[in-house]
N, CA and C atoms of all chains as a GROMACS GRO file, in nm:
protein
  606
    1MET      N    1   1.207  -0.054  -0.989
    1MET     CA    2   1.076  -0.102  -0.942
    1MET      C    3   0.995   0.016  -0.886
    2ILE      N    4   0.866   0.020  -0.917
    2ILE     CA    5   0.779   0.119  -0.854
    2ILE      C    6   0.664   0.045  -0.784
    3VAL      N    7   0.603   0.114  -0.692
    3VAL     CA    8   0.485   0.061  -0.622
    3VAL      C    9   0.368   0.152  -0.656
    4PHE      N   10   0.263   0.092  -0.707
    4PHE     CA   11   0.143   0.168  -0.740
    4PHE      C   12   0.041   0.149  -0.628
    5VAL      N   13   0.001   0.260  -0.567
    5VAL     CA   14  -0.096   0.254  -0.458
    5VAL      C   15  -0.222   0.329  -0.504
    6ASN      N   16  -0.335   0.263  -0.495
    6ASN     CA   17  -0.461   0.327  -0.535
    6ASN      C   18  -0.566   0.302  -0.426
    7ARG      N   19  -0.619   0.411  -0.373
    7ARG     CA   20  -0.723   0.400  -0.271
    7ARG      C   21  -0.859   0.407  -0.338
    8PHE      N   22  -0.944   0.309  -0.311
    8PHE     CA   23  -1.077   0.304  -0.371
    8PHE      C   24  -1.185   0.319  -0.264
    9ALA      N   25  -1.286   0.400  -0.297
    9ALA     CA   26  -1.406   0.411  -0.213
    9ALA      C   27  -1.525   0.372  -0.300
   10PRO      N   28  -1.579   0.252  -0.282
   10PRO     CA   29  -1.692   0.208  -0.367
   10PRO      C   30  -1.811   0.302  -0.355
   11LYS      N   31  -1.875   0.326  -0.469
   11LYS     CA   32  -1.994   0.410  -0.471
   11LYS      C   33  -2.118   0.325  -0.442
   12GLY      N   34  -2.114   0.199  -0.483
   12GLY     CA   35  -2.227   0.109  -0.460
   12GLY      C   36  -2.190   0.004  -0.358
   13THR      N   37  -2.216  -0.122  -0.389
   13THR     CA   38  -2.186  -0.228  -0.293
   13THR      C   39  -2.040  -0.273  -0.307
   14ALA      N   40  -1.991  -0.335  -0.201
   14ALA     CA   41  -1.856  -0.393  -0.205
   14ALA      C   42  -1.847  -0.498  -0.316
   15GLU      N   43  -1.954  -0.574  -0.334
   15GLU     CA   44  -1.954  -0.682  -0.435
   15GLU      C   45  -1.937  -0.624  -0.576
   16GLN      N   46  -2.008  -0.514  -0.604
   16GLN     CA   47  -1.995  -0.452  -0.737
   16GLN      C   48  -1.852  -0.408  -0.762
   17PHE      N   49  -1.794  -0.345  -0.660
   17PHE     CA   50  -1.657  -0.298  -0.676
   17PHE      C   51  -1.560  -0.414  -0.693
   18GLU      N   52  -1.572  -0.515  -0.608
   18GLU     CA   53  -1.477  -0.626  -0.614
   18GLU      C   54  -1.487  -0.700  -0.747
   19GLU      N   55  -1.609  -0.710  -0.801
   19GLU     CA   56  -1.626  -0.776  -0.930
   19GLU      C   57  -1.556  -0.696  -1.041
   20ALA      N   58  -1.577  -0.563  -1.040
   20ALA     CA   59  -1.512  -0.479  -1.142
   20ALA      C   60  -1.361  -0.484  -1.126
   21PHE      N   61  -1.314  -0.484  -1.002
   21PHE     CA   62  -1.170  -0.486  -0.979
   21PHE      C   63  -1.109  -0.616  -1.027
   22THR      N   64  -1.180  -0.725  -1.009
   22THR     CA   65  -1.130  -0.856  -1.053
   22THR      C   66  -1.105  -0.856  -1.204
   23GLY      N   67  -1.195  -0.792  -1.280
   23GLY     CA   68  -1.176  -0.784  -1.424
   23GLY      C   69  -1.051  -0.706  -1.459
   24THR      N   70  -1.029  -0.595  -1.390
   24THR     CA   71  -0.909  -0.516  -1.414
   24THR      C   72  -0.784  -0.595  -1.376
   25SER      N   73  -0.792  -0.665  -1.263
   25SER     CA   74  -0.679  -0.746  -1.217
   25SER      C   75  -0.642  -0.851  -1.321
   26ASP      N   76  -0.744  -0.915  -1.380
   26ASP     CA   77  -0.717  -1.018  -1.482
   26ASP      C   78  -0.643  -0.958  -1.600
   27PHE      N   79  -0.681  -0.836  -1.638
   27PHE     CA   80  -0.610  -0.769  -1.748
   27PHE      C   81  -0.466  -0.736  -1.708
   28MET      N   82  -0.449  -0.675  -1.590
   28MET     CA   83  -0.318  -0.629  -1.548
   28MET      C   84  -0.219  -0.745  -1.530
   29ARG      N   85  -0.272  -0.857  -1.484
   29ARG     CA   86  -0.186  -0.973  -1.456
   29ARG      C   87  -0.108  -1.018  -1.581
   30ASP      N   88  -0.165  -0.991  -1.698
   30ASP     CA   89  -0.099  -1.032  -1.822
   30ASP      C   90  -0.008  -0.926  -1.881
   31GLN      N   91   0.001  -0.809  -1.818
   31GLN     CA   92   0.082  -0.702  -1.876
   31GLN      C   93   0.228  -0.715  -1.833
   32ARG      N   94   0.316  -0.677  -1.927
   32ARG     CA   95   0.459  -0.683  -1.900
   32ARG      C   96   0.494  -0.593  -1.781
   33GLY      N   97   0.570  -0.646  -1.688
   33GLY     CA   98   0.623  -0.565  -1.580
   33GLY      C   99   0.545  -0.572  -1.450
   34LEU      N  100   0.424  -0.630  -1.451
   34LEU     CA  101   0.353  -0.643  -1.323
   34LEU      C  102   0.416  -0.757  -1.243
   35ARG      N  103   0.470  -0.722  -1.127
   35ARG     CA  104   0.536  -0.825  -1.045
   35ARG      C  105   0.439  -0.886  -0.945
   36GLY      N  106   0.325  -0.825  -0.926
   36GLY     CA  107   0.227  -0.879  -0.833
   36GLY      C  108   0.143  -0.765  -0.779
   37HIS      N  109   0.022  -0.796  -0.736
   37HIS     CA  110  -0.055  -0.692  -0.672
   37HIS      C  111  -0.153  -0.754  -0.574
   38ARG      N  112  -0.208  -0.666  -0.490
   38ARG     CA  113  -0.288  -0.713  -0.377
   38ARG      C  114  -0.398  -0.612  -0.350
   39LEU      N  115  -0.519  -0.660  -0.338
   39LEU     CA  116  -0.630  -0.574  -0.299
   39LEU      C  117  -0.657  -0.597  -0.151
   40VAL      N  118  -0.654  -0.490  -0.072
   40VAL     CA  119  -0.679  -0.502   0.072
   40VAL      C  120  -0.794  -0.410   0.111
   41ARG      N  121  -0.858  -0.445   0.222
   41ARG     CA  122  -0.978  -0.372   0.266
   41ARG      C  123  -0.960  -0.332   0.412
   42SER      N  124  -0.984  -0.205   0.441
   42SER     CA  125  -0.963  -0.155   0.577
   42SER      C  126  -1.052  -0.228   0.678
   43LEU      N  127  -0.990  -0.265   0.790
   43LEU     CA  128  -1.067  -0.332   0.896
   43LEU      C  129  -1.143  -0.230   0.981
   44ARG      N  130  -1.101  -0.104   0.980
   44ARG     CA  131  -1.172  -0.007   1.062
   44ARG      C  132  -1.265   0.081   0.979
   45GLU      N  133  -1.256   0.071   0.846
   45GLU     CA  134  -1.342   0.150   0.759
   45GLU      C  135  -1.368   0.065   0.634
   46PRO      N  136  -1.460  -0.032   0.643
   46PRO     CA  137  -1.476  -0.134   0.538
   46PRO      C  138  -1.517  -0.079   0.402
   47SER      N  139  -1.551   0.050   0.395
   47SER     CA  140  -1.584   0.110   0.265
   47SER      C  141  -1.458   0.162   0.196
   48LEU      N  142  -1.342   0.125   0.247
   48LEU     CA  143  -1.216   0.174   0.192
   48LEU      C  144  -1.127   0.056   0.155
   49TYR      N  145  -1.078   0.059   0.032
   49TYR     CA  146  -0.987  -0.045  -0.020
   49TYR      C  147  -0.858   0.020  -0.068
   50TYR      N  148  -0.751  -0.058  -0.066
   50TYR     CA  149  -0.627  -0.017  -0.132
   50TYR      C  150  -0.584  -0.127  -0.228
   51ASN      N  151  -0.544  -0.087  -0.347
   51ASN     CA  152  -0.471  -0.176  -0.435
   51ASN      C  153  -0.324  -0.139  -0.424
   52VAL      N  154  -0.240  -0.236  -0.396
   52VAL     CA  155  -0.096  -0.213  -0.388
   52VAL      C  156  -0.029  -0.307  -0.489
   53ALA      N  157   0.035  -0.249  -0.590
   53ALA     CA  158   0.094  -0.329  -0.697
   53ALA      C  159   0.241  -0.297  -0.713
   54GLU      N  160   0.319  -0.398  -0.748
   54GLU     CA  161   0.460  -0.378  -0.778
   54GLU      C  162   0.480  -0.394  -0.928
   55TRP      N  163   0.546  -0.294  -0.986
   55TRP     CA  164   0.579  -0.296  -1.130
   55TRP      C  165   0.729  -0.288  -1.147
   56SER      N  166   0.780  -0.355  -1.251
   56SER     CA  167   0.924  -0.355  -1.275
   56SER      C  168   0.976  -0.215  -1.303
   57SER      N  169   0.895  -0.133  -1.370
   57SER     CA  170   0.939   0.003  -1.402
   57SER      C  171   0.818   0.093  -1.422
   58GLU      N  172   0.843   0.225  -1.414
   58GLU     CA  173   0.737   0.322  -1.440
   58GLU      C  174   0.692   0.312  -1.586
   59ASP      N  175   0.786   0.282  -1.677
   59ASP     CA  176   0.750   0.270  -1.819
   59ASP      C  177   0.653   0.154  -1.842
   60ASP      N  178   0.679   0.040  -1.778
   60ASP     CA  179   0.588  -0.074  -1.794
   60ASP      C  180   0.450  -0.040  -1.741
   61PHE      N  181   0.446   0.026  -1.625
   61PHE     CA  182   0.317   0.067  -1.568
   61PHE      C  183   0.244   0.162  -1.663
   62ALA      N  184   0.318   0.263  -1.715
   62ALA     CA  185   0.256   0.361  -1.805
   62ALA      C  186   0.203   0.294  -1.932
   63ALA      N  187   0.279   0.198  -1.984
   63ALA     CA  188   0.235   0.128  -2.105
   63ALA      C  189   0.106   0.051  -2.080
   64ALA      N  190   0.095  -0.010  -1.963
   64ALA     CA  191  -0.026  -0.089  -1.932
   64ALA      C  192  -0.149   0.001  -1.922
   65VAL      N  193  -0.137   0.116  -1.859
   65VAL     CA  194  -0.256   0.202  -1.844
   65VAL      C  195  -0.286   0.278  -1.972
   66ARG      N  196  -0.188   0.288  -2.063
   66ARG     CA  197  -0.213   0.352  -2.194
   66ARG      C  198  -0.276   0.255  -2.292
   67ASP      N  199  -0.263   0.125  -2.265
   67ASP     CA  200  -0.314   0.022  -2.357
   67ASP      C  201  -0.464   0.040  -2.382
   68ALA      N  202  -0.504   0.038  -2.509
   68ALA     CA  203  -0.645   0.061  -2.543
   68ALA      C  204  -0.736  -0.042  -2.477
   69ARG      N  205  -0.684  -0.162  -2.454
   69ARG     CA  206  -0.768  -0.267  -2.391
   69ARG      C  207  -0.794  -0.237  -2.244
   70PHE      N  208  -0.716  -0.143  -2.187
   70PHE     CA  209  -0.739  -0.107  -2.047
   70PHE      C  210  -0.858  -0.011  -2.033
   71THR      N  211  -0.889   0.063  -2.139
   71THR     CA  212  -0.992   0.168  -2.132
   71THR      C  213  -1.125   0.121  -2.073
   72PRO      N  214  -1.181   0.008  -2.122
   72PRO     CA  215  -1.309  -0.034  -2.062
   72PRO      C  216  -1.298  -0.075  -1.915
   73HIS      N  217  -1.180  -0.127  -1.876
   73HIS     CA  218  -1.162  -0.162  -1.734
   73HIS      C  219  -1.160  -0.035  -1.648
   74ALA      N  220  -1.088   0.068  -1.697
   74ALA     CA  221  -1.082   0.193  -1.622
   74ALA      C  222  -1.221   0.254  -1.609
   75ALA      N  223  -1.297   0.250  -1.719
   75ALA     CA  224  -1.432   0.307  -1.715
   75ALA      C  225  -1.522   0.228  -1.620
   76GLY      N  226  -1.506   0.096  -1.621
   76GLY     CA  227  -1.586   0.011  -1.532
   76GLY      C  228  -1.558   0.040  -1.386
   77LEU      N  229  -1.430   0.060  -1.353
   77LEU     CA  230  -1.394   0.091  -1.215
   77LEU      C  231  -1.444   0.229  -1.174
   78ARG      N  232  -1.431   0.326  -1.266
   78ARG     CA  233  -1.478   0.462  -1.235
   78ARG      C  234  -1.628   0.464  -1.206
   79ALA      N  235  -1.700   0.372  -1.271
   79ALA     CA  236  -1.846   0.368  -1.252
   79ALA      C  237  -1.883   0.320  -1.112
   80VAL      N  238  -1.797   0.242  -1.050
   80VAL     CA  239  -1.834   0.180  -0.922
   80VAL      C  240  -1.755   0.231  -0.802
   81ALA      N  241  -1.651   0.314  -0.825
   81ALA     CA  242  -1.570   0.360  -0.711
   81ALA      C  243  -1.493   0.486  -0.747
   82SER      N  244  -1.472   0.571  -0.648
   82SER     CA  245  -1.376   0.679  -0.665
   82SER      C  246  -1.238   0.624  -0.633
   83SER      N  247  -1.134   0.688  -0.686
   83SER     CA  248  -1.000   0.635  -0.666
   83SER      C  249  -0.900   0.749  -0.648
   84ASP      N  250  -0.783   0.715  -0.598
   84ASP     CA  251  -0.676   0.813  -0.575
   84ASP      C  252  -0.544   0.745  -0.608
   85PRO      N  253  -0.512   0.737  -0.738
   85PRO     CA  254  -0.398   0.656  -0.782
   85PRO      C  255  -0.264   0.727  -0.770
   86HIS      N  256  -0.164   0.656  -0.717
   86HIS     CA  257  -0.029   0.713  -0.701
   86HIS      C  258   0.079   0.612  -0.736
   87PRO      N  259   0.142   0.628  -0.854
   87PRO     CA  260   0.266   0.554  -0.875
   87PRO      C  261   0.370   0.610  -0.779
   88CYS      N  262   0.445   0.523  -0.712
   88CYS     CA  263   0.535   0.567  -0.605
   88CYS      C  264   0.675   0.507  -0.621
   89ALA      N  265   0.773   0.584  -0.580
   89ALA     CA  266   0.910   0.533  -0.569
   89ALA      C  267   0.931   0.476  -0.429
   90VAL      N  268   1.014   0.373  -0.418
   90VAL     CA  269   1.044   0.316  -0.287
   90VAL      C  270   1.149   0.402  -0.219
   91VAL      N  271   1.117   0.451  -0.098
   91VAL     CA  272   1.213   0.530  -0.020
   91VAL      C  273   1.304   0.436   0.058
   92PHE      N  274   1.244   0.344   0.132
   92PHE     CA  275   1.320   0.233   0.188
   92PHE      C  276   1.229   0.120   0.228
   93GLU      N  277   1.289   0.007   0.254
   93GLU     CA  278   1.211  -0.111   0.290
   93GLU      C  279   1.294  -0.200   0.379
   94THR      N  280   1.226  -0.272   0.466
   94THR     CA  281   1.295  -0.372   0.546
   94THR      C  282   1.278  -0.505   0.477
   95GLU      N  283   1.375  -0.590   0.493
   95GLU     CA  284   1.360  -0.726   0.442
   95GLU      C  285   1.271  -0.805   0.536
   96ARG      N  286   1.207  -0.904   0.479
   96ARG     CA  287   1.132  -0.995   0.566
   96ARG      C  288   1.228  -1.078   0.647
   97HIS      N  289   1.184  -1.112   0.764
   97HIS     CA  290   1.264  -1.205   0.844
   97HIS      C  291   1.170  -1.302   0.910
   98ASP      N  292   1.222  -1.413   0.952
   98ASP     CA  293   1.140  -1.515   1.016
   98ASP      C  294   1.113  -1.471   1.160
   99ASP      N  295   0.987  -1.442   1.189
   99ASP     CA  296   0.955  -1.397   1.325
   99ASP      C  297   0.907  -1.513   1.410
  100GLY      N  298   0.915  -1.632   1.358
  100GLY     CA  299   0.879  -1.750   1.437
  100GLY      C  300   0.730  -1.765   1.456
  101GLY      N  301   0.651  -1.683   1.393
  101GLY     CA  302   0.506  -1.690   1.418
  101GLY      C  303   0.426  -1.709   1.293
  102MET      N  304  -0.261  -1.307   0.814
  102MET     CA  305  -0.176  -1.195   0.774
  102MET      C  306  -0.263  -1.072   0.748
  103ILE      N  307  -0.216  -0.957   0.796
  103ILE     CA  308  -0.284  -0.832   0.762
  103ILE      C  309  -0.183  -0.738   0.695
  104VAL      N  310  -0.238  -0.640   0.624
  104VAL     CA  311  -0.155  -0.537   0.561
  104VAL      C  312  -0.193  -0.403   0.625
  105PHE      N  313  -0.094  -0.335   0.676
  105PHE     CA  314  -0.117  -0.205   0.738
  105PHE      C  315  -0.077  -0.098   0.637
  106VAL      N  316  -0.173  -0.012   0.601
  106VAL     CA  317  -0.146   0.095   0.505
  106VAL      C  318  -0.165   0.228   0.577
  107ASN      N  319  -0.065   0.313   0.570
  107ASN     CA  320  -0.074   0.444   0.636
  107ASN      C  321  -0.027   0.551   0.537
  108ARG      N  322  -0.115   0.646   0.510
  108ARG     CA  323  -0.080   0.757   0.422
  108ARG      C  324  -0.029   0.873   0.505
  109PHE      N  325   0.088   0.923   0.471
  109PHE     CA  326   0.147   1.035   0.546
  109PHE      C  327   0.158   1.159   0.457
  110ALA      N  328   0.125   1.273   0.514
  110ALA     CA  329   0.147   1.402   0.448
  110ALA      C  330   0.235   1.485   0.542
  111PRO      N  331   0.364   1.498   0.510
  111PRO     CA  332   0.455   1.573   0.597
  111PRO      C  333   0.408   1.718   0.617
  112LYS      N  334   0.425   1.765   0.741
  112LYS     CA  335   0.389   1.904   0.772
  112LYS      C  336   0.508   1.996   0.744
  113GLY      N  337   0.629   1.942   0.762
  113GLY     CA  338   0.750   2.022   0.738
  113GLY      C  339   0.820   1.971   0.614
  114THR      N  340   0.951   1.946   0.627
  114THR     CA  341   1.026   1.898   0.512
  114THR      C  342   1.018   1.746   0.500
  115ALA      N  343   1.046   1.699   0.380
  115ALA     CA  344   1.051   1.554   0.356
  115ALA      C  345   1.158   1.491   0.445
  116GLU      N  346   1.270   1.562   0.462
  116GLU     CA  347   1.381   1.507   0.541
  116GLU      C  348   1.340   1.487   0.687
  117GLN      N  349   1.266   1.586   0.744
  117GLN     CA  350   1.220   1.571   0.883
  117GLN      C  351   1.130   1.449   0.897
  118PHE      N  352   1.038   1.433   0.802
  118PHE     CA  353   0.948   1.318   0.809
  118PHE      C  354   1.024   1.188   0.794
  119GLU      N  355   1.111   1.180   0.695
  119GLU     CA  356   1.181   1.053   0.670
  119GLU      C  357   1.270   1.016   0.788
  120GLU      N  358   1.327   1.116   0.854
  120GLU     CA  359   1.411   1.087   0.971
  120GLU      C  360   1.326   1.031   1.085
  121ALA      N  361   1.210   1.094   1.110
  121ALA     CA  362   1.121   1.044   1.216
  121ALA      C  363   1.070   0.905   1.182
  122PHE      N  364   1.038   0.884   1.054
  122PHE     CA  365   0.985   0.754   1.014
  122PHE      C  366   1.090   0.644   1.033
  123THR      N  367   1.215   0.678   1.004
  123THR     CA  368   1.323   0.580   1.017
  123THR      C  369   1.333   0.530   1.161
  124GLY      N  370   1.315   0.622   1.257
  124GLY     CA  371   1.318   0.582   1.398
  124GLY      C  372   1.205   0.486   1.430
  125THR      N  373   1.086   0.514   1.378
  125THR     CA  374   0.972   0.425   1.401
  125THR      C  375   0.996   0.290   1.335
  126SER      N  376   1.051   0.294   1.215
  126SER     CA  377   1.079   0.170   1.143
  126SER      C  378   1.177   0.082   1.221
  127ASP      N  379   1.279   0.145   1.280
  127ASP     CA  380   1.377   0.068   1.358
  127ASP      C  381   1.309  -0.002   1.476
  128PHE      N  382   1.213   0.069   1.539
  128PHE     CA  383   1.140   0.007   1.649
  128PHE      C  384   1.054  -0.108   1.597
  129MET      N  385   0.977  -0.083   1.492
  129MET     CA  386   0.882  -0.183   1.442
  129MET      C  387   0.951  -0.310   1.393
  130ARG      N  388   1.070  -0.290   1.336
  130ARG     CA  389   1.142  -0.404   1.278
  130ARG      C  390   1.170  -0.512   1.382
  131ASP      N  391   1.180  -0.471   1.508
  131ASP     CA  392   1.211  -0.567   1.613
  131ASP      C  393   1.086  -0.626   1.680
  132GLN      N  394   0.967  -0.585   1.636
  132GLN     CA  395   0.846  -0.634   1.702
  132GLN      C  396   0.800  -0.767   1.642
  133ARG      N  397   0.745  -0.850   1.729
  133ARG     CA  398   0.697  -0.980   1.684
  133ARG      C  399   0.586  -0.962   1.580
  134GLY      N  400   0.600  -1.034   1.469
  134GLY     CA  401   0.493  -1.038   1.371
  134GLY      C  402   0.510  -0.946   1.252
  135LEU      N  403   0.606  -0.853   1.258
  135LEU     CA  404   0.629  -0.770   1.140
  135LEU      C  405   0.702  -0.852   1.035
  136ARG      N  406   0.638  -0.871   0.920
  136ARG     CA  407   0.701  -0.952   0.815
  136ARG      C  408   0.781  -0.865   0.718
  137GLY      N  409   0.761  -0.737   0.724
  137GLY     CA  410   0.834  -0.647   0.635
  137GLY      C  411   0.752  -0.523   0.612
  138HIS      N  412   0.817  -0.415   0.579
  138HIS     CA  413   0.741  -0.297   0.544
  138HIS      C  414   0.822  -0.209   0.450
  139ARG      N  415   0.751  -0.115   0.389
  139ARG     CA  416   0.809  -0.038   0.280
  139ARG      C  417   0.751   0.102   0.285
  140LEU      N  418   0.837   0.202   0.280
  140LEU     CA  419   0.792   0.341   0.269
  140LEU      C  420   0.806   0.382   0.123
  141VAL      N  421   0.696   0.430   0.064
  141VAL     CA  422   0.699   0.473  -0.075
  141VAL      C  423   0.650   0.617  -0.084
  142ARG      N  424   0.691   0.685  -0.191
  142ARG     CA  425   0.661   0.827  -0.206
  142ARG      C  426   0.600   0.850  -0.344
  143SER      N  427   0.489   0.920  -0.348
  143SER     CA  428   0.418   0.941  -0.474
  143SER      C  429   0.505   1.016  -0.574
  144LEU      N  430   0.506   0.967  -0.697
  144LEU     CA  431   0.582   1.033  -0.804
  144LEU      C  432   0.506   1.153  -0.860
  145ARG      N  433   0.372   1.154  -0.841
  145ARG     CA  434   0.299   1.268  -0.897
  145ARG      C  435   0.261   1.370  -0.789
  146GLU      N  436   0.281   1.335  -0.664
  146GLU     CA  437   0.249   1.425  -0.554
  146GLU      C  438   0.353   1.399  -0.443
  147PRO      N  439   0.474   1.455  -0.458
  147PRO     CA  440   0.586   1.417  -0.371
  147PRO      C  441   0.565   1.450  -0.224
  148SER      N  442   0.460   1.523  -0.191
  148SER     CA  443   0.432   1.550  -0.050
  148SER      C  444   0.347   1.439   0.012
  149LEU      N  445   0.333   1.328  -0.059
  149LEU     CA  446   0.250   1.217  -0.012
  149LEU      C  447   0.333   1.089  -0.006
  150TYR      N  448   0.326   1.022   0.110
  150TYR     CA  449   0.396   0.896   0.131
  150TYR      C  450   0.295   0.789   0.173
  151TYR      N  451   0.330   0.665   0.146
  151TYR     CA  452   0.256   0.552   0.203
  151TYR      C  453   0.354   0.459   0.272
  152ASN      N  454   0.317   0.416   0.391
  152ASN     CA  455   0.385   0.302   0.452
  152ASN      C  456   0.296   0.181   0.431
  153VAL      N  457   0.353   0.075   0.376
  153VAL     CA  458   0.278  -0.050   0.355
  153VAL      C  459   0.353  -0.160   0.429
  154ALA      N  460   0.289  -0.218   0.530
  154ALA     CA  461   0.355  -0.317   0.614
  154ALA      C  462   0.275  -0.446   0.617
  155GLU      N  463   0.347  -0.557   0.625
  155GLU     CA  464   0.282  -0.687   0.641
  155GLU      C  465   0.306  -0.737   0.783
  156TRP      N  466   0.197  -0.774   0.849
  156TRP     CA  467   0.205  -0.830   0.983
  156TRP      C  468   0.145  -0.969   0.985
  157SER      N  469   0.202  -1.055   1.067
  157SER     CA  470   0.153  -1.193   1.072
  157SER      C  471   0.008  -1.199   1.118
  158SER      N  472  -0.031  -1.110   1.208
  158SER     CA  473  -0.169  -1.111   1.258
  158SER      C  474  -0.207  -0.972   1.307
  159GLU      N  475  -0.338  -0.950   1.319
  159GLU     CA  476  -0.386  -0.824   1.374
  159GLU      C  477  -0.344  -0.811   1.520
  160ASP      N  478  -0.339  -0.924   1.593
  160ASP     CA  479  -0.299  -0.920   1.734
  160ASP      C  480  -0.154  -0.872   1.749
  161ASP      N  481  -0.065  -0.922   1.663
  161ASP     CA  482   0.075  -0.879   1.670
  161ASP      C  483   0.086  -0.729   1.641
  162PHE      N  484   0.012  -0.685   1.540
  162PHE     CA  485   0.014  -0.542   1.507
  162PHE      C  486  -0.036  -0.459   1.625
  163ALA      N  487  -0.149  -0.502   1.683
  163ALA     CA  488  -0.207  -0.428   1.795
  163ALA      C  489  -0.112  -0.423   1.914
  164ALA      N  490  -0.043  -0.535   1.940
  164ALA     CA  491   0.051  -0.539   2.052
  164ALA      C  492   0.165  -0.440   2.029
  165ALA      N  493   0.212  -0.429   1.906
  165ALA     CA  494   0.324  -0.339   1.876
  165ALA      C  495   0.284  -0.193   1.898
  166VAL      N  496   0.163  -0.155   1.854
  166VAL     CA  497   0.125  -0.014   1.869
  166VAL      C  498   0.081   0.018   2.012
  167ARG      N  499   0.047  -0.087   2.090
  167ARG     CA  500   0.013  -0.065   2.232
  167ARG      C  501   0.138  -0.055   2.319
  168ASP      N  502   0.250  -0.104   2.268
  168ASP     CA  503   0.374  -0.109   2.346
  168ASP      C  504   0.413   0.032   2.391
  169ALA      N  505   0.445   0.047   2.520
  169ALA     CA  506   0.478   0.180   2.573
  169ALA      C  507   0.598   0.242   2.502
  170ARG      N  508   0.690   0.155   2.454
  170ARG     CA  509   0.808   0.209   2.384
  170ARG      C  510   0.773   0.270   2.249
  171PHE      N  511   0.650   0.238   2.201
  171PHE     CA  512   0.608   0.296   2.073
  171PHE      C  513   0.560   0.441   2.089
  172THR      N  514   0.515   0.477   2.210
  172THR     CA  515   0.454   0.608   2.234
  172THR      C  516   0.539   0.726   2.184
  173PRO      N  517   0.670   0.731   2.218
  173PRO     CA  518   0.747   0.846   2.168
  173PRO      C  519   0.761   0.847   2.016
  174HIS      N  520   0.764   0.728   1.955
  174HIS     CA  521   0.772   0.724   1.808
  174HIS      C  522   0.644   0.779   1.746
  175ALA      N  523   0.531   0.738   1.803
  175ALA     CA  524   0.402   0.787   1.750
  175ALA      C  525   0.393   0.939   1.765
  176ALA      N  526   0.437   0.990   1.880
  176ALA     CA  527   0.432   1.135   1.903
  176ALA      C  528   0.526   1.208   1.807
  177GLY      N  529   0.642   1.150   1.785
  177GLY     CA  530   0.739   1.210   1.692
  177GLY      C  531   0.685   1.218   1.551
  178LEU      N  532   0.617   1.111   1.507
  178LEU     CA  533   0.560   1.113   1.372
  178LEU      C  534   0.445   1.212   1.363
  179ARG      N  535   0.360   1.217   1.467
  179ARG     CA  536   0.247   1.312   1.466
  179ARG      C  537   0.296   1.456   1.456
  180ALA      N  538   0.416   1.482   1.513
  180ALA     CA  539   0.469   1.619   1.511
  180ALA      C  540   0.510   1.661   1.370
  181VAL      N  541   0.544   1.565   1.285
  181VAL     CA  542   0.599   1.602   1.154
  181VAL      C  543   0.509   1.566   1.036
  182ALA      N  544   0.398   1.492   1.060
  182ALA     CA  545   0.313   1.452   0.947
  182ALA      C  546   0.173   1.417   0.994
  183SER      N  547   0.075   1.443   0.909
  183SER     CA  548  -0.058   1.388   0.934
  183SER      C  549  -0.060   1.246   0.875
  184SER      N  550  -0.149   1.163   0.926
  184SER     CA  551  -0.151   1.023   0.881
  184SER      C  552  -0.293   0.972   0.871
  185ASP      N  553  -0.310   0.862   0.804
  185ASP     CA  554  -0.442   0.799   0.785
  185ASP      C  555  -0.423   0.648   0.788
  186PRO      N  556  -0.410   0.593   0.912
  186PRO     CA  557  -0.371   0.453   0.927
  186PRO      C  558  -0.487   0.355   0.912
  187HIS      N  559  -0.462   0.247   0.835
  187HIS     CA  560  -0.565   0.145   0.813
  187HIS      C  561  -0.506   0.004   0.817
  188PRO      N  562  -0.528  -0.070   0.927
  188PRO     CA  563  -0.501  -0.213   0.920
  188PRO      C  564  -0.603  -0.273   0.823
  189CYS      N  565  -0.557  -0.359   0.734
  189CYS     CA  566  -0.643  -0.410   0.627
  189CYS      C  567  -0.636  -0.562   0.615
  190ALA      N  568  -0.747  -0.621   0.575
  190ALA     CA  569  -0.751  -0.763   0.540
  190ALA      C  570  -0.722  -0.776   0.390
  191VAL      N  571  -0.657  -0.886   0.352
  191VAL     CA  572  -0.631  -0.910   0.210
  191VAL      C  573  -0.756  -0.968   0.146
  192VAL      N  574  -0.805  -0.902   0.041
  192VAL     CA  575  -0.922  -0.952  -0.033
  192VAL      C  576  -0.876  -1.053  -0.136
  193PHE      N  577  -0.779  -1.016  -0.217
  193PHE     CA  578  -0.711  -1.115  -0.301
  193PHE      C  579  -0.578  -1.060  -0.347
  194GLU      N  580  -0.497  -1.151  -0.399
  194GLU     CA  581  -0.366  -1.110  -0.447
  194GLU      C  582  -0.325  -1.202  -0.560
  195THR      N  583  -0.244  -1.147  -0.650
  195THR     CA  584  -0.185  -1.230  -0.754
  195THR      C  585  -0.046  -1.268  -0.707
  196GLU      N  586  -0.003  -1.385  -0.750
  196GLU     CA  587   0.134  -1.424  -0.721
  196GLU      C  588   0.226  -1.352  -0.816
  197ARG      N  589   0.350  -1.335  -0.770
  197ARG     CA  590   0.449  -1.281  -0.861
  197ARG      C  591   0.479  -1.385  -0.967
  198HIS      N  592   0.513  -1.336  -1.085
  198HIS     CA  593   0.559  -1.429  -1.188
  198HIS      C  594   0.675  -1.363  -1.260
  199ASP      N  595   0.753  -1.444  -1.327
  199ASP     CA  596   0.868  -1.390  -1.400
  199ASP      C  597   0.816  -1.328  -1.528
  200ASP      N  598   0.832  -1.196  -1.539
  200ASP     CA  599   0.783  -1.129  -1.659
  200ASP      C  600   0.895  -1.108  -1.760
  201GLY      N  601   1.011  -1.166  -1.734
  201GLY     CA  602   1.120  -1.157  -1.829
  201GLY      C  603   1.187  -1.021  -1.830
  202GLY      N  604   1.148  -0.933  -1.741
  202GLY     CA  605   1.203  -0.796  -1.750
  202GLY      C  606   1.268  -0.754  -1.621
   0.00000   0.00000   0.00000
């Protein structure tokens, strides 16, 4: 399993970025190996977003971004935001536990 | 629920950073509201790490970092890495699905 982390800084409005990202998300959701992903927005710097995605393998992730159908999504996102993409290996993780809250 | 994303760039060795981070992780794991967290390391830029944590609420997160017992952990991490911490709101997420792989 790998975790893909991408930091986005919208060039225009938040709405433009979120709309473009939604299109990419719809494409990625159907690709083999995507276990789930989440778009989050900084509470202290609202012009900053992170996409955090889990993929079954680096190969599945690479195949999805190489797919010709991904090209227009990538171009659409580049038009509305700068990004800093990092496929990452998991160093360690804690399991979830019931915190009663 | 909030997602806390922190990008770390170790100043010394990876081992020094990971050791300091493990101590912080041990502290955080026992704090109310931590649902889980994961340290990941960029595959294309190995000097870059992300901590991605899920907290039940922003209040629980704030209480944990205000806790006096957290102070030495924060100082220890500052000594070995620069960081860029962002508590974040979830904009949207896809559910996991079985991709057969």
